[in-house]
C-alpha positions as CSV (number, residue, x, y, z in Angstrom):
1,M,-29.5,16.9,-17.3
2,F,-27.1,15.0,-14.8
3,G,-27.6,11.8,-17.1
4,I,-26.1,13.6,-20.0
5,L,-23.4,15.0,-17.9
6,A,-22.6,11.4,-16.6
7,W,-22.5,10.0,-20.1
8,V,-19.9,13.1,-21.3
9,V,-17.7,12.3,-18.3
10,L,-17.9,8.5,-18.9
11,G,-17.1,9.2,-22.6
12,L,-14.2,11.3,-21.8
13,I,-12.9,8.8,-19.3
14,A,-13.4,5.5,-21.2
15,G,-12.2,7.1,-24.6
16,A,-8.9,8.2,-23.2
17,I,-8.3,5.0,-21.1
18,A,-9.0,2.9,-24.7
19,K,-6.8,4.9,-26.6
20,A,-3.9,4.3,-23.9
21,I,-4.4,0.7,-23.9
22,Y,-4.9,0.2,-27.8
23,P,-1.6,-0.1,-29.5
24,G,-0.5,2.4,-32.2
25,H,-1.6,6.0,-33.0
26,Q,-5.2,7.0,-33.0
27,G,-5.9,10.4,-34.5
28,G,-8.7,12.7,-33.0
29,G,-8.9,15.4,-30.3
30,L,-10.9,15.6,-27.2
31,L,-14.3,15.6,-29.2
32,A,-13.3,12.4,-31.0
33,T,-12.0,10.8,-27.6
34,M,-15.5,11.7,-25.9
35,I,-17.6,10.4,-28.9
36,L,-15.3,7.3,-28.9
37,G,-16.0,6.7,-25.3
38,I,-19.6,7.3,-25.4
39,L,-20.2,4.9,-28.4
40,G,-17.8,2.7,-26.6
41,A,-20.3,2.6,-23.4
42,V,-23.2,1.8,-25.8
43,V,-21.4,-0.9,-27.5
44,G,-19.9,-2.4,-24.1
45,G,-23.4,-2.3,-22.5
46,W,-24.8,-4.2,-25.5
47,L,-21.7,-6.6,-25.3
48,G,-22.3,-7.0,-21.5
49,G,-26.0,-7.7,-21.8
50,M,-25.6,-10.1,-24.6
51,F,-22.8,-12.1,-22.7
52,F,-23.6,-11.7,-19.0
53,G,-27.4,-10.9,-19.5
54,G,-29.2,-9.3,-16.6
55,N,-28.8,-5.8,-15.7
56,V,-25.0,-5.7,-16.9
57,G,-25.9,-4.2,-20.1
58,T,-28.6,-1.9,-19.4
59,A,-28.0,2.0,-20.0
60,A,-28.4,2.9,-16.4
61,S,-25.5,0.3,-15.3
62,V,-23.2,1.5,-18.0
63,G,-24.0,5.0,-18.2
64,A,-23.2,5.3,-14.3
65,L,-20.0,6.4,-13.4
66,T,-19.2,3.1,-11.5
67,I,-16.1,0.8,-12.0
68,P,-18.2,-2.0,-14.0
69,G,-19.8,0.7,-16.2
70,V,-16.1,2.3,-17.2
71,I,-14.8,-1.3,-17.6
72,F,-17.6,-2.1,-20.0
73,A,-17.4,1.6,-21.7
74,V,-13.6,1.0,-22.3
75,I,-14.4,-2.5,-23.5
76,G,-16.6,-1.2,-26.0
77,A,-14.4,1.6,-27.1
78,I,-11.5,-0.6,-27.7
79,V,-13.8,-2.7,-30.2
80,L,-14.7,0.5,-31.9
81,L,-11.2,1.3,-32.2
82,F,-10.5,-2.1,-33.5
83,I,-13.3,-1.9,-36.2
84,W,-12.5,2.0,-37.3
85,G,-8.7,0.6,-37.7
86,L,-9.9,-2.3,-40.3
87,V,-12.5,0.2,-41.8
88,T,-9.6,3.1,-42.4
89,R,-6.5,0.9,-43.0
90,R,-4.6,1.9,-45.7
91,T,-2.4,-0.1,-48.1
92,A,0.9,1.1,-49.0
């Protein structure tokens, strides 16, 4: 139960920070921000494990409310924002 709550809190924090850092306007409300942050934590953990190896990319280290966990979640959320921007880009 506390693990799920930690992922939700991490998702809110990481999603909000990623939206504040990433340039431009991103739509979506609280739920979209939370989903972005949670998926960002998964992507950030995967990227951390791929580039740094070891325990950096495990779900326990990224899902925990630690500074490295939040940093990797924010990085993952920014990557997802970038990809989402490429997918939904409209031409005028």
